[in-house]
PABAZA-493350 format. One record per atom (N, C-alpha, C): y, x negated, z negated; atom name. Coordinates in pm, whole numbers. Each point is the difference from the previous one (the first is absolute). Layout:
! PABAZA-493350
        Y        X        Z   at
        Y        X        Z   CA
...
***
This chain:
! PABAZA-493350
        Y        X        Z   at
    14887    -5497     6042    N
       73      103      -72   CA
      -49        7     -148    C
       91      -16      -89    N
      -40       10     -154   CA
       71      108      -80    C
      -74       86      -53    N
       68      114      -69   CA
       30      -69     -149    C
      113       66      -57    N
       35      -37     -118   CA
       18     -156      -27    C
       79      -48      119    N
       24     -136      -11   CA
      133      -48      -24    C
       80       85      -71    N
      130      -59      -48   CA
        8      -69     -127    C
     -111       10      -74    N
      -12      -70     -136   CA
     -156      -52      -17    C
      -15      -79     -103    N
     -137      -19      -63   CA
      -93      -71      109    C
     -122       60      -19    N
     -114      -37       95   CA
       34       22      131    C
       62      102       51    N
       16       36      126   CA
      103     -101       65    C
      112      -25      -68    N
       88     -106       47   CA
      -72     -138       18    C
      -88      -27     -106    N
      -76     -142       47   CA
      -76       20      131    C
      -69      112       18    N
      -60       16      123   CA
       87      -11      119    C
      103       61        8    N
       96        2      120   CA
       59     -160       24    C
       22      -48     -112    N
       62     -144       22   CA
     -122      -94       49    C
     -128       11      -74    N
     -107      -91       55   CA
      -26       21      148    C
      -14      133       47    N
      -28       23      125   CA
       92      -31       98    C
      134        0      -37    N
      114      -53       86   CA
      -15     -149        4    C
      -21      -58      -90    N
      -15     -160        0   CA
     -110      -48       88    C
     -107       89       12    N
     -119      -34       93   CA
       26       67      127    C
      124       46       56    N
       21       26      132   CA
       11      156       17    C
      -24       76      -86    N
        3      150       23   CA
      136       53       11    C
       24      100       85    N
      126       94      -10   CA
      -31      108      -90    C
       85       22      -85    N
      -41      101     -115   CA
      105      111      -12    C
      -86      103       -9    N
       80      139      -44   CA
       -4        6     -161    C
      115       -1      -56    N
        0      -14     -148   CA
       38      159      -35    C
     -103       61      -49    N
       15      150      -32   CA
       25        8     -151    C
       87       68      -48    N
       27       28     -154   CA
      101      111      -17    C
      -57      102      -70    N
      115      107      -28   CA
       93      -50     -109    C
      -24     -114      -66    N
       78      -53     -113   CA
       19       98     -122    C
     -119       64      -24    N
      -12       88     -119   CA
      -32      -78     -131    C
        8       56     -108    N
      -37      -45     -134   CA
     -152      -16      -11    C
      -49      -54     -102    N
     -133      -24      -19   CA
      -61      141      -15    C
       47      103      -30    N
      -60      131      -13   CA
       27       91      131    C
       50      -54      110    N
       22       49      115   CA
      133       76       18    C
       85       -6     -106    N
      125       65       12   CA
      103      -78       74    C
      110       65       38    N
      101      -72       74   CA
      -34      -48      114    C
      101      -83       73    N
       -8      -64      132   CA
      108      -91       31    C
      -31     -105       71    N
      105     -103       21   CA
      -65      -80      116    C
       70      -19      123    N
      -62      -91       97   CA
       32     -133      -27    C
       94      -52      -91    N
       46     -129      -21   CA
     -111      -96      -21    C
     -106       27      -86    N
     -114     -110      -10   CA
      -62      -31      124    C
      -37      104       91    N
      -54      -31      135   CA
       94      -90       80    C
      134       39       -3    N
       93      -79      101   CA
       15     -142      -57    C
      -14      -21     -147    N
        6     -120      -56   CA
     -126      -99       51    C
     -126       66        2    N
      -92      -79       46   CA
        6      -31      156    C
       46       95       71    N
       40      -32      155   CA
       92     -122        1    C
      109        1      -82    N
       91     -114        7   CA
      -63     -132      -25    C
     -101        1     -107    N
      -60     -110      -32   CA
      -95      -49      107    C
      -64       81       67    N
      -97      -23      128   CA
       95      -76      110    C
      107       86       26    N
       81      -55      103   CA
       62     -131      -32    C
       41      -33     -126    N
       53     -129      -50   CA
     -101     -104       27    C
     -143       21       14    N
      -85     -102       14   CA
      -54       -5      156    C
       71       71       66    N
       -6       -3      142   CA
      -83      106       60    C
      -53       89      -83    N
      -90      110       52   CA
       79      132       46    C
     -103       89       38    N
       62      123       55   CA
      -64      117     -123    C
       98       98      -11    N
      -53       94      -98   CA
       93      129       19    C
      -44      119      -38    N
       88      115       17   CA
      -22       82     -126    C
       78       46      -55    N
        4       90     -136   CA
      -49      145       41    C
      -69       68      -88    N
      -39      128       25   CA
      -26       68     -142    C
       60      134       -3    N
       16       70     -135   CA
      -80      125       20    C
      -92       24       92    N
      -85      117        9   CA
      -85       17     -116    C
      -19      125      -47    N
      -89       24     -110   CA
     -152        9       63    C
      -72      -99      -18    N
     -141      -10       57   CA
     -105      109      -53    C
       49       61     -107    N
     -100      107      -42   CA
       24      130       51    C
       90        8       95    N
       24      119      100   CA
      -46      -24      127    C
      -55      105       68    N
      -54       -2      143   CA
      109      -69       94    C
      112       75      -14    N
      103      -49      102   CA
       49     -144      -25    C
       16      -36     -132    N
       39     -127      -39   CA
      -88     -124       51    C
     -129       42      -11    N
     -103     -106       41   CA
       14      -19      146    C
       17      126       65    N
      -11      -11      146   CA
      136      -88       64    C
      103       27      -74    N
      119      -77       47   CA
      -19     -146      -47    C
      -68      -28     -106    N
      -13     -135      -39   CA
      -82      -89      113    C
     -106       67       52    N
      -77      -75      101   CA
       84      -12      132    C
       66      104       36    N
       94       14      121   CA
      107     -116      -18    C
       51      -32     -127    N
       89     -106      -18   CA
      -55     -121       33    C
     -112      -29      -34    N
      -63     -141       34   CA
      -27       -8      149    C
      -45      110       54    N
      -30      -11      168   CA
      141       -1       70    C
       97       65      -53    N
      126        3       83   CA
       72     -109      -17    C
       -6      -66     -126    N
       91     -123      -16   CA
      -77     -125       53    C
     -145       -9      -27    N
      -54     -128       57   CA
      -93       16      109    C
      -14      120       60    N
      -96       28      103   CA
     -132        2      -22    C
      -44      -10     -124    N
     -142        1      -31   CA
      -43       20     -149    C
     -105        6      -46    N
      -35       21     -134   CA
     -137      -87       -8    C
        4      -97     -116    N
     -117      -68      -22   CA
      -56       22     -134    C
       78        9     -109    N
      -57       21     -125   CA
       83       98      -79    C
      -62       71      -78    N
       58      102      -95   CA
      -49      -34     -140    C
      104      -37      -84    N
      -39      -36     -145   CA
       44      113      -81    C
      -76       82      -57    N
       30      121      -86   CA
       12      -45     -139    C
      113      -13      -42    N
       30      -67     -139   CA
       90       82      -94    C
       51      112       55    N
      105       74      -91   CA
      -80       76     -113    C
       72        7     -110    N
      -60       75     -105   CA
       88       28     -113    C
      -51       89      -90    N
       87       36     -122   CA
      -85       10     -124    C
       53        3     -100    N
      -79       29     -142   CA
       40      126      -55    C
      -83       70      -56    N
       22       99      -98   CA
     -115       12     -111    C
      -16      -92      -54    N
     -101      -24     -101   CA
        9      100     -122    C
     -118       64      -21    N
       -2       95     -112   CA
     -139       24      -43    C
      -36       13     -133    N
     -135       44      -15   CA
      -43      135       49    C
     -123       16       63    N
      -35      109       76   CA
       47      148      -54    C
      -35        9     -140    N
       15      132      -54   CA
      170       29      -18    C
       81      -93       30    N
      129       26      -21   CA
       91        4      154    C
      -87      -43       99    N
       53       -6      122   CA
       42      120       64    C
      129        0       62    N
       43      114       67   CA
      -59       18      153    C
       11      103       54    N
      -38       23      146   CA
       82      -77       86    C
      131      -12      -33    N
      101      -82       99   CA
      -30     -153      -32    C
      -35      -43     -115    N
      -52     -136      -14   CA
     -115      -28       89    C
      -88       76       -5    N
     -123      -10       79   CA
       22       -6      148    C
       75       97       41    N
       37       23      129   CA
       66     -122       66    C
      105      -42      -64    N
      103      -93       46   CA
      -85     -130       23    C
      -88      -38      -87    N
      -52     -128       25   CA
     -110       10      101    C
      -86      107        8    N
      -95       21      105   CA
       73       -3      131    C
      112       65       17    N
       79        9      124   CA
       34     -123       53    C
       68      -93      -91    N
       59     -127       50   CA
     -104      -90       40    C
      -98       -4      -91    N
     -124     -119       29   CA
      -96       47       99    C
      -51      102      -29    N
     -113       64       94   CA
       37       36      139    C
      104      121      -11    N
       54       43      126   CA
       86     -119       69    C
       64      -78      -76    N
       87     -100       42   CA
      -64     -112       60    C
     -135      -31      -29    N
     -107      -80       81   CA
      -56       69      122    C
      -25      120      -14    N
      -79       79      115   CA
      104       21      124    C
      129       44      -38    N
       89       48      107   CA
       31     -111      103    C
       55     -116      -65    N
       31     -107      110   CA
     -114      -50       53    C
     -118        3      -59    N
     -135      -56       55   CA
      -37       86      124    C
       18      137      -32    N
      -28       93      102   CA
       77      -12      125    C
      138      -28       -2    N
       81      -15      125   CA
      -42     -121       63    C
      -12     -109      -79    N
      -44     -140       52   CA
     -135       16       79    C
      -91       76      -68    N
     -139        3       50   CA
       14       70      148    C
       90      112        7    N
       -2       79      126   CA
       80      -94      106    C
       99      -83      -44    N
       53      -96      103   CA
     -101     -102       49    C
      -62      -54      -96    N
     -121     -101       49   CA
      -93       55       93    C
      -50      124      -47    N
     -114       72       80   CA
       48       20      146    C
      122       61        5    N
       68       30      129   CA
        2     -136       88    C
       49     -108      -60    N
        5     -129       58   CA
     -126      -55       64    C
     -105       29      -94    N
     -143      -40       37   CA
      -56       68      116    C
       13      135       -5    N
      -46       98      100   CA
       82      -32      136    C
      121      -52      -10    N
       71      -32      123   CA
      -34     -137       53    C
     -108      -59      -62    N
      -49     -134       55   CA
       72     -130      -57    C
       78       34     -110    N
       93     -119      -58   CA
      -99      -68     -102    C
        2     -122      -18    N
      -63      -82     -112   CA
       72       34     -119    C
      -70       45     -108    N
       53       11     -135   CA
      -49      -78     -104    C
       72      -50      -77    N
      -43      -85     -118   CA
       87       35     -122    C
      -23      137      -37    N
       80       55     -110   CA
      -48      -21     -134    C
       87       24     -107    N
      -25      -12     -138   CA
       66       87      -71    C
     -101       62     -100    N
       57       84     -116   CA
      -33      -71     -124    C
       97      -19      -85    N
      -19      -65     -127   CA
       57       92     -112    C
      -86       53      -76    N
       31       96      -96   CA
        2      -66     -141    C
       72       88      -82    N
       12      -71     -151   CA
      -73       95      -93    C
     -107      -56      -55    N
      -70       72     -100   CA
       40      -58     -130    C
      -99       10     -111    N
       43      -47     -120   CA
     -122      -31      -88    C
        4      -77      -86    N
     -123      -26     -106   CA
       14      126      -89    C
      105       66      -13    N
       -9      143      -72   CA
      -70      103       57    C
       -7      -16      132    N
      -76      102       87   CA
     -142      -38       12    C
      -41     -144       24    N
     -132      -29       25   CA
      -83      -24     -135    C
       84      -27     -105    N
      -87      -27     -120   CA
       47      108     -117    C
      115       50       13    N
       43      114      -98   CA
       90      -66     -102    C
      114       80      -36    N
       84      -45     -122   CA
       54      126      -56    C
        2        6     -132    N
       51      107      -89   CA
      141       37       32    C
       23      123        5    N
      141       50       26   CA
       43       -4      145    C
      -80      -21       94    N
       36      -11      133   CA
     -107       80       95    C
      -30      109      -40    N
      -98       84       70   CA
       59       38      136    C
      142       29        1    N
       51       26      141   CA
       14     -109       93    C
       51     -114      -57    N
       20     -122       68   CA
     -143      -46       50    C
      -96      -14      -99    N
     -131      -49       24   CA
      -80       68      104    C
       21      144      -16    N
      -71       77       98   CA
       50      -15      138    C
      142      -13       17    N
       44      -26      123   CA
      -40     -142       62    C
       -8      -93      -82    N
      -51     -144       51   CA
     -147      -10       16    C
      -84       82      -81    N
     -148        1       48   CA
       -7       65      130    C
       81      103       36    N
       -3       86      118   CA
       47     -100      104    C
       97      -91      -10    N
       42      -91       97   CA
     -120      -98       47    C
      -64      -44     -105    N
     -128      -86        4   CA
      -91       70       96    C
      -48      120      -26    N
      -85       82       74   CA
       55       21      142    C
      126       37       21    N
       63       24      119   CA
       -6     -130       85    C
        6     -126      -51    N
        1     -122       59   CA
     -142      -30       59    C
     -101       47      -67    N
     -134      -12       39   CA
      -26       98      119    C
       43      116      -12    N
      -28      100       74   CA
       71      -28      141    C
      122      -31       -4    N
       83      -17      110   CA
      -46     -130       87    C
      -42      -81      -66    N
      -54     -146       54   CA
     -108       43      102    C
      -95       97      -49    N
      -98       43       96   CA
       52       72      124    C
      101       81      -20    N
       50       76       97   CA
       83      -75      106    C
       64      -94      -33    N
       98      -76       97   CA
      -53     -151       47    C
     -120      -15      -53    N
      -54     -116       74   CA
      -26        2      150    C
      -29      128       53    N
        2        1      138   CA
      119      -19       87    C
      110       -8      -67    N
      132      -24       60   CA
       55     -118      -11    C
      -68      -96      -84    N
       43     -133      -23   CA
       90       -7     -114    C
      -13       77      -95    N
       84       17     -112   CA
      -93      -30     -129    C
       51      -92      -83    N
      -60      -12     -135   CA
       85       73     -123    C
      -82       24     -100    N
       70       70     -118   CA
      -64      -66     -109    C
       95      -68      -87    N
      -38      -51     -127   CA
      111       27     -119    C
      -33      -33     -118    N
       82       34     -106   CA
       28     -102      -97    C
      100      -11      -68    N
        4     -100     -115   CA
       18       81     -124    C
      -55      -51     -113    N
       29       60     -129   CA
       72     -105      -90    C
      140       -7        9    N
       68     -100      -63   CA
       22       16     -148    C
       22     -113      -78    N
       42      -12     -122   CA
      118      -79       -2    C
      119       87      -21    N
      132     -102        9   CA
      115       71      -98    C
       80      -67      -40    N
       98       45      -84   CA
      127       24       74    C
       26      124        0    N
      112       55       85   CA
       79      120      -79    C
      102       43       52    N
       67      103      -76   CA
      -68      119      -38    C
     -124       26       78    N
      -89      102      -17   CA
      -88      -33     -132    C
      -24     -130      -22    N
     -100      -23     -110   CA
       47      -75     -116    C
      125      -55        9    N
       52      -74      -98   CA
       28       49     -132    C
       -3      137      -11    N
        0       77     -127   CA
     -112       34      -54    C
     -118      -26       70    N
     -137       60      -41   CA
      -57     -101     -108    C
       33     -106      -10    N
      -72     -104      -76   CA
       47       25     -150    C
      -89      -31      -93    N
       42       15     -145   CA
       89      -92      -52    C
       27     -123       66    N
       96      -93      -53   CA
       50      -62      135    C
      132      -56      -17    N
       53      -70      111   CA
      -93     -110       42    C
      -11      -21      139    N
      -95      -99       61   CA
       59     -140      -37    C
      -85     -101      -11    N
       38     -140        1   CA
       24      -50      137    C
       75     -107        6    N
       12      -67      124   CA
     -116      -25       84    C
      -95      -32      -62    N
     -136      -24       57   CA
      -50      128       72    C
       11      108      -92    N
      -56      129       58   CA
       86       57      108    C
      142      -29       -3    N
       79       40      109   CA
      -29      -72      119    C
      -41     -123        3    N
      -38      -74      131   CA
     -131       63       57    C
      -95       27     -112    N
     -136       40       47   CA
       16      127       66    C
      110       86      -37    N
        6      135       49   CA
      118       14       98    C
       38     -111       60    N
      117        3       81   CA
      -56       64      131    C
       87       85       67    N
      -41       66      111   CA
      -19      -98      133    C
       33     -117      -24    N
      -11     -101      119   CA
     -153      -17       21    C
      -88       17     -107    N
     -133      -23       16   CA
      -79      101       90    C
       64      113       26    N
      -58      102       75   CA
       16        5      141    C
      111      -73       42    N
       49        3      139   CA
      -84      -92      100    C
      -75     -103      -54    N
      -74      -80       87   CA
     -116       72       47    C
      -79       70      -65    N
     -125       72       33   CA
       59      107      117    C
      105       77      -34    N
       55       91       87   CA
       38      -66      116    C
       70     -112       12    N
       40      -43      112   CA
     -115      -53       79    C
     -111      -49      -53    N
     -127      -44       79   CA
      -61      118       51    C
        3      117      -69    N
      -85      111       40   CA
       80       57      121    C
      129      -26       11    N
       89       52      121   CA
      -20      -79      113    C
      -47     -132        1    N
      -17      -86      102   CA
     -123       16       81    C
        2      -65      111    N
     -104       12      107   CA
     -132      -61      -56    C
       19     -105      -96    N
     -110      -57      -56   CA
      -94       86      -86    C
       38      118      -32    N
      -78       85      -92   CA
      -52      115       77    C
      -13      -11      129    N
      -46      118       75   CA
     -156       25      -25    C
      -69      -85      -73    N
     -134       24      -29   CA
      -21       77     -142    C
       93       18      -72    N
      -10       37     -132   CA
       71      144        3    C
      -88      110      -50    N
       62      119       -3   CA
      -81       96     -101    C
       51       87      -70    N
      -41       85      -86   CA
      -23      -51     -144    C
       79     -124      -26    N
      -31      -48     -122   CA
      122        8     -102    C
       -4      -14     -123    N
      103       -6      -95   CA
        9     -109      -70    C
      114      -93       -4    N
        9     -119      -59   CA
       90       25     -132    C
      -52      -55     -111    N
       88      -29     -127   CA
       78     -126       17    C
      133        7      -22    N
       74     -103       20   CA
      110       -4     -126    C
       10     -137      -55    N
      101      -22     -104   CA
       25     -155       -3    C
       74      -45     -103    N
        6     -136      -28   CA
     -123      -64      -52    C
      -80       93      -34    N
     -129      -64      -77   CA
     -128       12       70    C
        2       96       91    N
     -126       33       71   CA
       19       39      143    C
      -76      -34      109    N
      -21       66      130   CA
     -137       34        5    C
      -35      123       14    N
     -137       44       13   CA
      -14      113       81    C
     -121       36       53    N
      -53      112       65   CA
      -50       97      -95    C
       50      109      -14    N
      -54      110      -91   CA
     -129       68       77    C
      -87       17      -71    N
     -134       66       62   CA
        5      157      -43    C
      -19       63      117    N
        8      154      -29   CA
     -136       54      -64    C
        3      144      -25    N
     -102       51      -54   CA
     -147      -28       68    C
     -106      -20      -70    N
     -117      -32       48   CA
      -97       92      -77    C
     -108       49       60    N
     -116       69      -80   CA
      -64      -84     -101    C
      -18       35     -129    N
      -59      -70     -112   CA
     -138       47      -11    C
      -50      -18     -125    N
     -131       54      -20   CA
      -29      142       49    C
     -131       20       44    N
      -39      132       59   CA
     -118       48      -55    C
       -9      141      -12    N
     -123       71      -50   CA
      -32       98      102    C
     -104       45        4    N
      -35      133       76   CA
       61      117      -50    C
       32       90       94    N
       75      130      -45   CA
      -74       79     -108    C
       82       50      -93    N
      -51       89     -103   CA
       69      127        9    C
      -96      112       -5    N
       60      143       18   CA
        4       65     -130    C
      -18      -64     -117    N
        6       72     -133   CA
       91      -75      -89    C
      126       60      -34    N
       93      -75      -68   CA
      -49      -38     -140    C
      -88       74      -54    N
      -52      -27     -140   CA
      -73     -160       -6    C
      -48      -36      121    N
      -65     -126       14   CA
       89     -110       38    C
      131       29       16    N
       92     -100       62   CA
       50     -103      -91    C
        7       15     -143    N
       44      -80      -97   CA
      -59     -136        8    C
     -142      -24      -10    N
      -51     -121        6   CA
       16      -67      127    C
        2       80      127    N
       22      -59      123   CA
      130      -50        7    C
      102       55      -30    N
      125      -47        0   CA
       16     -127      -84    C
      -58       11     -123    N
       22     -131      -73   CA
      -72     -126       67    C
     -117       34       61    N
      -60     -120       73   CA
       85      -36      110    C
       55       95       71    N
       96      -45      116   CA
      115      -94      -56    C
       73       61     -129    N
      103      -77      -40   CA
      -33     -137      -68    C
     -118      -12      -38    N
      -44     -109      -74   CA
      -16     -114      108    C
      -31       39      131    N
       -5     -110      104   CA
      115      -12       83    C
      108       81      -31    N
      124      -26       83   CA
      106      -95      -57    C
       86      -50       67    N
      120      -58      -33   CA
       94       96      -59    C
       67      -41      -93    N
       90       87      -69   CA
      143      -13      101    C
       81       81      -15    N
      115       14       97   CA
       99     -123      -46    C
       48      -67      106    N
       97     -118      -33   CA
      116       43      -60    C
       69     -101      -82    N
      123       29      -52   CA
      109      -33       85    C
      121      -10      -36    N
      131      -39       89   CA
      -29     -151       46    C
      -81      -83      -63    N
      -20     -128       33   CA
     -110      -20      108    C
      -56      116       38    N
     -101        4      100   CA
     -132      -54      -31    C
      -23      -12     -134    N
     -139      -71      -53   CA
      -81      122      -42    C
     -137      -29       23    N
      -86       95      -38   CA
      -14       23     -162    C
      -25      117      -47    N
      -27       32     -146   CA
      114      -12      -89    C
      125        3       68    N
      123      -15     -100   CA
       63      136      -20    C
      -55       96       69    N
       64      140      -35   CA
      -77       63     -118    C
       69       52      -92    N
      -68       59     -114   CA
      -89      121       41    C
     -106        1      -87    N
      -98      116       20   CA
       67      122      -81    C
      -37      123       41    N
       63      109      -59   CA
      -65       11     -153    C
       92       68      -75    N
      -63        8     -157   CA
     -106      120        9    C
     -111      -48      -86    N
     -113       96      -15   CA
       33      118      -95    C
***
C-alpha cells in the first residue's frame, strides 16, 4: 500500500514494488502540489501500468489525513488482497513560506497531510498486525515513512514541512520500538528528488545531469528493499536516498557534558565551553559544520 502514488516518487515506489511481485494499493487523491483539488485518474493510470506488466493493483482515492479515510485504505488492502504486508507513507504537499508570513491554514494543511497522514494509516495497519499476532499468525510487516533532509537537517522557508518531516523521523524511531513485538519493522527514507513538488524550488532550471541525479527512480530501490522479507532485521532507521547518495542518517546524540549549574549568571562560560566542543548543526548536505552560526 503506497500513499500518494499517482505521480512522482510514490509512482516509482508502486511500479518497483509491483515489478518485484507485490500486489499494490495505489492511493492518491489526485490533488495539486498545495493539496487542492482531486482526481482519481493518476492512481488509475498507475494501476493500468502495473496491470500491463502482469501485476495486480487497485486504485484508492481516500484522504489518508482523515481517520475514516485511513481506516478505509487499510480495509481496501485486506479486502482486495486478503492480507497486508507493507505500508509506504509517501503522500505530501508543500505550502512553503517564511515563518513570519505563514498563515495558520498553511501550517495546519502541511502538518495534517504529512504528519497525521503518516500516523493514521500506520495506526490502522498496526492494529491489524497486532490482532493477527495475538491470534497466533506469523506477522512480517513493514511501515516505510517519508521524512526529508529539510526535516532532519533544516531548510529556510519550510518550517511547516520540516517540522512535519522531523516529526515523522521521530515517529519512525518510536513506533519501531512499539511494533517490534508484533513482527513489524518501521523505517523511513529522506529522499532528494526532482518532482512536481520540488521542480520550482531551484534558483535555476536543472541540467540533464542534475535531473538524472534527482530522478525519483533512485528512491524506489531502498523502499522496495525495506518492504521485503530480507530487511526484517532493520528497524528504526532513516535512510537518505538520491541519485548521488545512499546513507543512514544518524539521529540526535548527547554531545559535550557539564555538571548542572543552578546560577544563570555563571552559565555564559559553561555554555561557551559546551559549544566549543560540540559539532555544529549539519546543513542540507548532511555535513558537519555547514550550518551558519547566528550573528553576534
